[in-house]
ZAMARGU-4260 file (C-alpha; in steps of 0.2 Angstrom, whole numbers, plus 5000, padded with zeros to 4 digits):
<rodrens>
0) 4684/5063/5253 | 4701/5068/5244 | 4703/5082/5233 | 4706/5076/5216 | 4711/5094/5210
5) 4726/5091/5222 | 4732/5074/5214 | 4730/5081/5196 | 4742/5091/5188 | 4739/5111/5185
10) 4740/5119/5168 | 4752/5131/5176 | 4763/5116/5182 | 4762/5107/5165 | 4767/5123/5156
15) 4781/5124/5167 | 4787/5106/5164 | 4785/5108/5145 | 4795/5125/5145 | 4808/5117/5156
20) 4808/5102/5143 | 4810/5115/5129 | 4825/5125/5138 | 4834/5107/5140 | 4831/5102/5121
25) 4837/5121/5115 | 4853/5118/5128 | 4856/5103/5119 | 4855/5107/5101 | 4864/5124/5105
30) 4878/5111/5114 | 4877/5100/5100 | 4878/5113/5086 | 4893/5121/5096 | 4902/5103/5096
35) 4898/5099/5078 | 4906/5117/5072 | 4922/5113/5082 | 4921/5096/5074 | 4919/5103/5056
40) 4933/5115/5057 | 4947/5104/5066 | 4942/5091/5052 | 4945/5104/5039 | 4961/5108/5048
45) 4968/5091/5046 | 4960/5084/5031 | 4977/5089/5021 | 4986/5078/5033 | 4974/5064/5035
50) 4982/5051/5022 | 4998/5053/5031 | 4991/5053/5048 | 4982/5035/5043 | 4995/5028/5034
55) 5007/5033/5049 | 4994/5025/5061 | 4993/5010/5049 | 5013/5008/5048 | 5014/5010/5068
60) 5002/4997/5071 | 5010/4987/5058 | 5028/4988/5066 | 5025/4990/5083 | 5029/4971/5088
65) 5048/4974/5078 | 5049/4991/5089 | 5045/4983/5106 | 5058/4969/5100 | 5070/4981/5098
70) 5068/4993/5112 | 5068/4978/5124 | 5085/4972/5116 | 5092/4989/5118 | 5087/4991/5138
75) 5071/5001/5135 | 5078/5015/5126 | 5061/5018/5117 | 5068/5035/5107 | 5083/5027/5102
80) 5071/5011/5096 | 5059/5021/5087 | 5073/5031/5078 | 5081/5014/5071 | 5065/5007/5065
85) 5062/5024/5056 | 5079/5026/5048 | 5077/5007/5042 | 5060/5011/5034 | 5066/5026/5026
90) 5081/5016/5018 | 5070/5003/5011 | 5060/5016/5004 | 5073/5026/4998 | 5087/5014/4993
95) 5078/5006/4978 | 5072/5022/4971 | 5090/5029/4972 | 5096/5014/4965 | 5084/5015/4950
100) 5087/5035/4948 | 5106/5031/4946 | 5102/5016/4934 | 5091/5028/4923 | 5103/5043/4923
105) 5117/5032/4919 | 5107/5024/4905 | 5101/5042/4899 | 5119/5047/4899 | 5125/5032/4888
110) 5113/5034/4876 | 5113/5054/4873 | 5135/5050/4873 | 5131/5037/4859 | 5119/5047/4849
115) 5129/5065/4848 | 5146/5055/4849 | 5142/5041/4835 | 5147/5029/4848 | 5131/5018/4844
120) 5131/5009/4828 | 5115/4997/4825 | 5119/4981/4816 | 5112/4977/4800 | 5094/4974/4799
125) 5086/4956/4802 | 5079/4949/4784 | 5064/4943/4792 | 5060/4962/4798 | 5062/4968/4782
130) 5050/4957/4773 | 5035/4960/4786 | 5020/4964/4776 | 5015/4983/4775 | 5028/4989/4786
135) 5043/4981/4781 | 5049/4995/4768 | 5045/5007/4783 | 5055/4999/4796 | 5069/4996/4782
140) 5071/5015/4781 | 5070/5021/4797 | 5084/5007/4800 | 5095/5014/4787 | 5092/5032/4793
145) 5095/5026/4811 | 5112/5016/4805 | 5119/5030/4796 | 5114/5044/4810 | 5104/5041/4826
150) 5102/5060/4829 | 5094/5063/4812 | 5083/5047/4817 | 5078/5055/4832 | 5073/5070/4824
155) 5062/5062/4812 | 5053/5051/4824 | 5052/5065/4839 | 5035/5070/4836 | 5030/5052/4836
160) 5037/5049/4854 | 5034/5066/4862 | 5017/5060/4869 | 5024/5044/4875 | 5039/5053/4883
165) 5025/5066/4891 | 5017/5050/4898 | 5032/5043/4905 | 5037/5060/4914 | 5021/5060/4921
170) 5022/5041/4928 | 5039/5047/4934 | 5032/5063/4943 | 5019/5052/4952 | 5032/5039/4958
175) 5042/5054/4966 | 5025/5059/4974 | 5022/5043/4980 | 5039/5042/4987 | 5038/5058/4996
180) 5021/5053/5003 | 5028/5037/5013 | 5043/5045/5019 | 5032/5058/5027 | 5021/5044/5032
185) 5037/5035/5040 | 5042/5049/5049 | 5025/5052/5057 | 5023/5034/5060 | 5041/5035/5070
190) 5034/5049/5080 | 5019/5037/5085 | 5029/5023/5092 | 5033/5030/5109 | 5016/5037/5113
195) 5009/5021/5106 | 5000/5013/5121 | 4992/5029/5127 | 4986/5033/5111 | 4979/5016/5109
200) 4970/5015/5127 | 4962/5032/5122 | 4956/5023/5106 | 4949/5010/5115 | 4941/5021/5127
205) 4932/5032/5112 | 4926/5015/5103 | 4919/5010/5121 | 4907/5026/5122 | 4902/5022/5103
210) 4900/5003/5102 | 4900/4997/5121 | 4903/4985/5128 | 4914/4979/5114 | 4924/4993/5107
215) 4940/4990/5115 | 4939/4973/5108 | 4936/4978/5091 | 4951/4991/5091 | 4960/4976/5096
220) 4954/4966/5082 | 4959/4981/5070 | 4976/4980/5077 | 4978/4961/5074 | 4970/4963/5056
225) 4983/4975/5051 | 4998/4966/5058 | 4991/4950/5050 | 4989/4959/5032 | 5006/4966/5034
230) 5014/4948/5037 | 5004/4940/5025 | 5005/4953/5010 | 5022/4964/5014 | 5030/4949/5022
235) 5025/4937/5007 | 5030/4951/4995 | 5047/4953/5003 | 5050/4934/5004 | 5044/4933/4984
240) 5056/4947/4979 | 5072/4942/4988 | 5070/4924/4982 | 5065/4931/4964 | 5082/4943/4965
245) 5094/4929/4972 | 5089/4917/4958 | 5090/4931/4944 | 5107/4935/4951 | 5114/4917/4951
250) 5108/4913/4936 | 5116/4931/4929 | 5101/4936/4921 | 5102/4954/4913 | 5093/4969/4923
255) 5091/4957/4939 | 5090/4973/4950 | 5075/4982/4940 | 5066/4964/4937 | 5068/4961/4956
260) 5059/4979/4960 | 5046/4976/4948 | 5042/4959/4955 | 5042/4966/4973 | 5031/4979/4967
265) 5019/4967/4959 | 5019/4956/4975 | 5013/4971/4984 | 5000/4975/4975 | 4993/4958/4974
270) 4997/4954/4957 | 5010/4942/4960 | 5028/4940/4951 | 5022/4931/4937 | 5022/4945/4925
275) 5041/4947/4929 | 5044/4926/4931 | 5034/4921/4915 | 5044/4930/4903 | 5060/4929/4911
280) 5056/4908/4909 | 5054/4909/4891 | 5068/4921/4887 | 5080/4908/4895 | 5073/4893/4886
285) 5075/4905/4871 | 5093/4909/4876 | 5101/4896/4886 | 5105/4877/4884 | 5093/4865/4892
290) 5100/4861/4908 | 5101/4878/4915 | 5086/4883/4908 | 5076/4868/4916 | 5086/4871/4931
295) 5081/4890/4931 | 5064/4885/4927 | 5061/4871/4941 | 5067/4883/4956 | 5057/4900/4948
300) 5039/4890/4947 | 5039/4886/4966 | 5044/4904/4969 | 5030/4912/4959 | 5018/4901/4968
305) 5024/4902/4985 | 5013/4915/4990 | 4998/4904/4989 | 5005/4893/5003 | 5011/4905/5015
310) 4998/4921/5014 | 4982/4911/5020 | 4993/4903/5033 | 5000/4922/5040 | 4985/4932/5036
315) 4974/4920/5047 | 4984/4917/5062 | 4977/4924/5078 | 4959/4930/5071 | 4943/4923/5074
320) 4937/4930/5057 | 4936/4919/5043 | 4950/4919/5030 | 4938/4922/5016 | 4932/4939/5023
325) 4951/4945/5026 | 4955/4941/5008 | 4939/4948/5002 | 4944/4963/5012 | 4963/4964/5004
330) 4956/4962/4986 | 4943/4974/4987 | 4953/4986/4996 | 4965/4987/4985 | 4954/4988/4969
335) 4944/5003/4977 | 4958/5011/4986 | 4975/5007/4980 | 4989/5002/4992 | 4980/5011/5008
340) 4965/4999/5005 | 4975/4984/5006 | 4975/4987/5024 | 4958/4998/5028 | 4948/4985/5017
345) 4951/4970/5029 | 4950/4980/5045 | 4934/4988/5040 | 4925/4971/5034 | 4931/4962/5048
350) 4923/4975/5061 | 4909/4975/5052 | 4908/4955/5052 | 4910/4956/5071 | 4897/4968/5073
355) 4885/4957/5060 | 4888/4942/5071 | 4887/4950/5088 | 4870/4959/5083 | 4863/4940/5077
360) 4869/4934/5092 | 4861/4947/5104 | 4845/4944/5094 | 4845/4925/5097 | 4847/4928/5115
365) 4833/4940/5116
</rodrens>
């Protein structure tokens, strides 16, 4: 007869196993706590640079095909290719801003010289403005004062325009900060081109540890989405901006450079160039003869609508994710997080869509 007590766990063995299990739990908890502390302090250190790094990654992924093409043409000179791409991007960001600043300074100097030196003279007040109800007399009084002395005119209306001037200065300061932000991001992106393939492999291995076995696939999906959004949004915006600028210059529209820059910004932030093109068309019909105004309108309207044709084609190329998902990500990301959300929105939504599809298929197969 077999001894039952020998096959049953003793109280001493059970207590030893429980002690060992507790020790392992405590050991894992301590390790996780130490790892969590390191992660927390590391995140605290990189938090001030997080947005710069995030934008740098987006720019690197978006521009990497151009970098690879240029490196191949230059005989594999990767550092030189990265430097040239970085300089071109800096010129694209700094160039229009420099032109605007120079134009603004020249305009301010012209007005200042005209005000202090009586170089500016106002024409007679149009009769229609003088006959306006309620405000006609006030407009006539101010117009008469301005025609006699612009310096006295600005002294009188100064208290009324100072708040608006403060808001304009605040907007200019914000613009300067945005330009500096993009400059730093572009420089960081230039530093990521050469080690880019190694960083991408590291990201794929990290993603496989989190969402195996499709982690690497999701990293590739994120990269393809960023590149497609770059082509579909930035690429189409540049095409629209260039076409708008060419037509404005050809038809000798005043302030063509400023209007072109405004149209480009409106296209990038997904509003579209209509806010520039429609008023310009209205001005053309009120100022030009029938034939040039009609020709200007016939050419401008397709430019205003070309994004509706090009954007879906470019943004959905090479992706299995439905175009509606990408479009919702672009619009929702832009509304929620501005220009950075323009790229992050479709990436997050596309990866989430693929995760949901994979989860549903796994349930069906099970």
